[in-house]
C-alpha positions as CSV (number, residue, x, y, z in Angstrom):
1,X,-19.1,27.9,2.4
2,X,-22.2,25.6,1.4
3,X,-20.9,21.8,0.3
4,X,-23.8,21.3,-1.8
5,X,-22.5,24.3,-4.5
6,X,-18.8,24.2,-3.9
7,X,-16.2,21.8,-5.3
8,X,-12.8,21.6,-4.3
9,X,-9.3,21.5,-6.1
10,X,-9.7,17.5,-5.8
11,X,-12.7,17.5,-8.0
12,X,-15.6,17.0,-5.9
13,X,-17.8,18.6,-2.6
14,X,-16.4,16.6,0.4
15,X,-13.9,18.7,2.4
16,X,-11.1,16.5,2.0
17,X,-9.5,14.9,-0.8
18,X,-11.2,11.1,-0.8
19,X,-9.5,8.3,-1.9
20,X,-13.0,6.5,-2.9
21,X,-13.7,9.8,-4.8
22,X,-10.5,9.9,-6.7
23,X,-11.2,6.1,-7.9
24,X,-14.7,6.9,-8.9
25,X,-13.6,10.0,-10.7
26,X,-10.9,7.8,-12.5
27,X,-12.3,4.7,-13.1
28,X,-16.2,5.9,-13.2
29,X,-16.7,3.1,-10.4
30,X,-15.8,2.1,-6.9
31,X,-12.7,-0.2,-6.6
32,X,-12.6,-2.2,-3.4
33,X,-8.9,-3.5,-1.7
34,X,-8.4,-6.9,-0.9
35,X,-6.2,-7.4,2.0
36,X,-3.2,-10.1,1.5
37,X,-0.8,-12.3,3.5
38,X,1.9,-13.4,1.4
39,X,3.7,-14.7,4.3
40,X,6.4,-11.8,4.8
41,X,8.1,-11.0,7.4
42,X,10.3,-7.7,8.9
43,X,13.6,-6.8,9.1
44,X,13.1,-5.7,12.8
45,X,11.6,-9.3,13.3
46,X,13.8,-11.8,11.5
47,X,17.2,-10.4,13.1
48,X,18.0,-8.5,9.7
49,X,18.1,-4.9,11.7
50,X,16.5,-6.3,15.2
51,X,14.4,-8.4,16.3
52,X,10.7,-7.9,18.4
53,X,9.0,-6.1,16.1
54,X,7.8,-2.9,16.4
55,X,6.1,-1.9,19.9
56,X,2.3,-1.4,18.7
57,X,2.2,-4.0,16.0
58,X,-0.4,-6.7,15.8
59,X,-0.8,-7.6,12.3
60,X,-3.8,-9.8,13.8
61,X,-5.8,-7.1,14.7
62,X,-6.5,-6.1,11.5
63,X,-6.3,-9.0,8.9
64,X,-9.3,-10.0,7.6
65,X,-10.7,-13.8,8.2
66,X,-9.7,-14.9,4.4
67,X,-6.5,-13.6,4.5
68,X,-4.4,-15.8,6.0
69,X,-0.4,-16.5,4.8
70,X,-1.6,-20.6,5.1
71,X,-3.4,-19.8,1.8
72,X,-1.4,-19.3,-1.8
73,X,-2.5,-15.4,-2.9
74,X,-4.8,-16.7,-5.6
75,X,-7.1,-18.6,-3.0
76,X,-6.7,-15.1,-0.7
77,X,-7.9,-13.2,-3.9
78,X,-10.5,-15.2,-4.6
79,X,-12.2,-15.5,-1.3
80,X,-11.7,-12.3,-0.8
81,X,-13.8,-11.4,-4.4
82,X,-16.4,-13.6,-2.9
83,X,-16.6,-11.9,0.5
84,X,-16.8,-8.3,-1.0
85,X,-19.3,-9.1,-4.0
86,X,-21.9,-10.2,-1.4
87,X,-20.6,-7.1,0.9
88,X,-20.4,-4.5,-1.7
89,X,-22.5,-5.4,-4.8
90,X,-20.9,-2.3,-6.6
91,X,-17.2,-3.6,-6.8
92,X,-16.2,-5.1,-10.0
93,X,-12.5,-3.8,-9.6
94,X,-10.3,-5.2,-7.4
95,X,-6.9,-4.2,-5.7
96,X,-4.6,-6.7,-4.4
97,X,-3.5,-4.6,-0.7
98,X,-0.5,-6.3,0.5
99,X,-0.7,-5.4,4.0
100,X,0.7,-7.5,6.7
101,X,4.7,-7.1,7.3
102,X,6.9,-5.7,4.9
103,X,6.1,-6.6,1.3
104,X,9.2,-6.2,-0.6
105,X,11.3,-7.7,2.4
106,X,12.2,-10.8,0.1
107,X,14.5,-11.7,-3.3
108,X,13.2,-9.7,-6.1
109,X,12.3,-13.2,-8.1
110,X,10.2,-14.1,-5.3
111,X,8.3,-11.1,-5.5
112,X,7.8,-11.5,-8.7
113,X,6.5,-14.7,-8.2
114,X,4.1,-13.4,-5.6
115,X,3.1,-10.1,-7.9
116,X,2.2,-11.5,-11.2
117,X,0.3,-14.1,-9.0
118,X,-1.9,-12.0,-7.8
119,X,-2.5,-9.8,-11.4
120,X,-3.5,-13.3,-13.1
121,X,-6.6,-13.0,-11.0
122,X,-9.9,-12.0,-12.9
123,X,-10.9,-8.7,-11.7
124,X,-7.5,-7.5,-9.8
125,X,-6.4,-4.6,-11.9
126,X,-4.0,-3.2,-9.5
127,X,-1.3,-3.4,-6.5
128,X,-0.8,-1.3,-3.4
129,X,2.4,-2.4,-1.2
130,X,2.9,-2.1,1.8
131,X,6.4,-2.3,3.2
132,X,9.4,0.1,4.9
133,X,11.8,2.4,3.5
134,X,14.5,0.3,4.7
135,X,13.5,-2.8,2.4
136,X,13.8,-1.6,-1.4
137,X,17.0,-1.2,-3.8
138,X,17.7,-0.4,-6.9
139,X,16.8,-3.5,-8.8
140,X,13.3,-3.6,-6.8
141,X,12.3,-0.3,-8.1
142,X,13.2,-0.9,-11.4
143,X,10.8,-3.8,-11.2
144,X,8.0,-1.3,-9.8
145,X,8.5,1.0,-12.4
146,X,8.3,-1.6,-15.0
147,X,4.8,-2.8,-13.2
148,X,3.4,0.7,-12.5
149,X,3.4,1.4,-16.5
150,X,0.8,-1.9,-16.8
151,X,-1.0,-1.7,-14.0
152,X,-2.6,0.5,-10.9
153,X,0.6,0.5,-8.1
154,X,1.1,2.0,-4.8
155,X,4.2,1.2,-2.9
156,X,3.1,2.3,0.6
157,X,5.7,3.1,3.2
158,X,5.4,3.3,7.4
159,X,6.9,6.2,8.1
160,X,4.8,6.3,11.9
161,X,6.5,9.1,12.8
162,X,9.3,12.4,11.6
163,X,10.8,12.2,15.0
164,X,14.0,9.8,15.1
165,X,13.8,9.8,18.8
166,X,10.5,8.1,18.6
167,X,11.2,5.7,15.9
168,X,13.9,4.6,18.4
169,X,11.6,4.4,21.0
170,X,9.3,2.5,19.2
171,X,11.9,0.2,17.9
172,X,11.4,0.8,14.3
173,X,14.7,-0.1,12.9
174,X,15.6,3.0,10.5
175,X,15.2,6.9,10.5
176,X,13.0,9.4,9.2
177,X,16.2,10.1,6.7
178,X,15.5,6.7,5.4
179,X,11.8,7.3,5.0
180,X,12.6,10.3,3.2
181,X,14.9,8.8,0.8
182,X,12.7,5.6,0.0
183,X,9.7,8.1,-0.9
184,X,11.9,10.5,-3.1
185,X,13.4,7.8,-4.9
186,X,10.1,5.7,-5.3
187,X,7.9,9.0,-6.5
188,X,11.3,10.0,-8.8
189,X,10.2,6.8,-10.9
190,X,6.9,7.8,-11.5
191,X,5.2,5.1,-9.3
192,X,1.9,6.5,-6.7
193,X,3.9,6.8,-3.3
194,X,2.1,6.6,0.1
195,X,3.0,7.1,3.5
196,X,1.6,5.6,6.9
197,X,1.4,7.8,10.1
198,X,0.6,7.2,13.9
199,X,-0.2,9.9,16.1
200,X,0.1,9.3,19.6
201,X,3.1,7.5,20.1
202,X,4.9,8.1,23.6
203,X,7.5,10.9,23.6
204,X,5.8,13.1,21.2
205,X,4.2,16.3,22.4
206,X,0.6,16.7,20.4
207,X,2.2,20.0,19.2
208,X,5.3,18.5,17.9
209,X,2.6,15.6,15.7
210,X,0.8,19.1,14.5
211,X,4.0,20.1,13.3
212,X,5.2,17.2,11.4
213,X,2.7,18.1,8.7
214,X,4.9,20.7,7.3
215,X,7.6,17.9,6.8
216,X,5.0,15.4,5.1
217,X,4.2,18.3,3.1
218,X,7.3,18.8,1.7
219,X,7.3,15.2,0.7
220,X,6.2,13.9,-3.3
221,X,3.3,11.7,-1.7
222,X,0.1,10.7,-3.7
223,X,-1.3,9.3,-0.8
224,X,-1.5,9.4,2.7
225,X,-2.9,7.4,5.6
226,X,-3.5,8.4,9.4
227,X,-3.8,6.2,12.4
228,X,-4.4,7.4,16.1
229,X,-2.1,4.8,18.6
230,X,-4.2,1.9,20.1
231,X,-2.6,-0.4,22.5
232,X,-2.8,-4.2,20.8
233,X,-2.6,-7.3,22.4
234,X,0.6,-9.5,22.5
235,X,3.0,-6.4,22.0
236,X,5.6,-4.9,23.8
237,X,3.4,-1.6,24.2
238,X,0.5,-3.7,25.8
239,X,3.1,-5.1,28.3
240,X,4.5,-1.4,29.1
241,X,0.9,-0.3,29.5
242,X,-0.1,-2.7,31.9
243,X,2.8,-1.9,33.9
244,X,3.5,1.8,33.2
245,X,0.0,3.4,31.7
246,X,1.8,6.8,32.7
247,X,3.9,6.6,29.5
248,X,0.8,6.6,27.5
249,X,-1.2,9.8,26.2
250,X,-3.5,8.2,24.2
251,X,-6.2,10.3,22.6
252,X,-9.7,10.7,23.4
253,X,-12.3,10.4,20.7
254,X,-13.1,14.0,20.5
255,X,-9.5,15.4,20.9
256,X,-8.6,13.6,18.0
257,X,-11.8,14.7,15.5
258,X,-10.0,18.2,16.8
259,X,-6.7,17.7,16.1
260,X,-7.5,15.8,12.7
261,X,-9.7,19.0,11.5
262,X,-6.5,21.4,12.1
263,X,-4.2,18.7,10.8
264,X,-6.0,18.3,7.7
265,X,-6.6,22.1,7.4
266,X,-2.4,22.2,6.7
267,X,-2.3,19.3,4.9
268,X,-0.8,19.5,1.4
269,X,-4.6,19.1,-0.8
270,X,-3.0,17.1,-3.1
271,X,-2.6,14.6,-1.0
272,X,-5.1,11.4,-1.1
273,X,-6.2,11.1,2.4
274,X,-6.6,7.4,2.5
275,X,-7.4,6.4,5.7
276,X,-7.5,8.8,9.2
277,X,-8.2,6.5,12.2
278,X,-7.9,2.9,12.5
279,X,-10.5,0.4,13.8
280,X,-9.4,-2.2,15.7
281,X,-11.8,-5.4,16.9
282,X,-12.0,-4.4,20.6
283,X,-11.2,-8.0,21.7
284,X,-7.6,-7.1,20.4
285,X,-7.4,-3.8,22.6
286,X,-5.1,-3.8,25.9
287,X,-6.1,-0.5,26.4
288,X,-8.8,2.3,26.2
289,X,-10.6,2.2,22.7
290,X,-13.6,4.4,21.5
291,X,-15.9,1.7,21.7
292,X,-17.9,0.1,19.0
293,X,-17.3,2.7,16.2
294,X,-16.8,1.6,12.3
295,X,-14.6,3.8,9.9
296,X,-17.8,5.0,8.3
297,X,-19.1,6.4,11.3
298,X,-15.6,8.3,12.0
299,X,-15.5,9.2,8.3
300,X,-18.9,11.1,9.1
301,X,-18.2,12.5,12.5
302,X,-14.7,14.5,10.9
303,X,-16.8,15.3,7.8
304,X,-19.5,17.3,10.3
305,X,-16.8,18.5,12.3
306,X,-15.0,20.0,9.0
307,X,-18.6,21.3,8.4
308,X,-19.1,23.0,11.4
309,X,-15.6,24.7,11.2
310,X,-16.4,25.7,7.9
311,X,-12.8,24.4,7.1
312,X,-11.5,22.0,4.4
313,X,-8.1,20.0,3.9
314,X,-5.3,22.6,2.8
315,X,-7.9,25.6,3.7
316,X,-4.3,26.5,5.7
317,X,-1.8,25.2,3.6
318,X,1.6,26.8,2.7
319,X,4.0,26.0,-0.2
């Protein structure tokens, strides 16, 4: 199949349903996300459901320099816009991306205050809110439903695994059934709903990870992110890896690319793929990494492999 001549179901010639192309198609230009740390906590950190946090989690490993909870949301956004104006001169629309910890883990009035502040910043046209499935309720979903009618809004849930034994192993503090319920309730209100999965968590075989695609395909998702497990500093997994590295079967780069090609072949082509791998600065790694490879290089490697095998997202998808 000739990529230059073929257009896939998502309306462009890339072999996966690209997040960047989605925005270019719908807005006619680049849309840049600005990561925000609004000072939220997590229910499995503050004692609501547990303590210690998820075994893999070090939020500092992916927060940009301007993203500091000590700064007001508006200041973080203004500094982020200034940063990206220099780096990406084409960007004129921005999404406030509330990524750190659980960004619906607060009273509704606090959420209104934070999100209204973000939307008041010139150039910010929408929100992406990362959270957990046990941090939403009917009142919050009522608010987000009304918000989605006046701006771009995605609620992004951390599923991490479809296997309850794995969720318990990583101290996640919720079940897959809770994740599925939150996703269905959110999408059922007309809110764009995203999900996040981690591949390589201990206790799951490669085949179990691959077969999870059939479960994911059954969910009413708008977008999805995939990460490979990385052992980051100052986490329970870092301590466990130091003492028992044999507990972990981490993906090497070539194996992961092959895995993702096969996974994407089975993935629902309606899902926008926002990310397929994670990039962590090397000084945050407590285990083996892939070297100084940037995300744009990883995307290029994946697309080359899809082309090599003449395959694409959803080629083997079955309803």
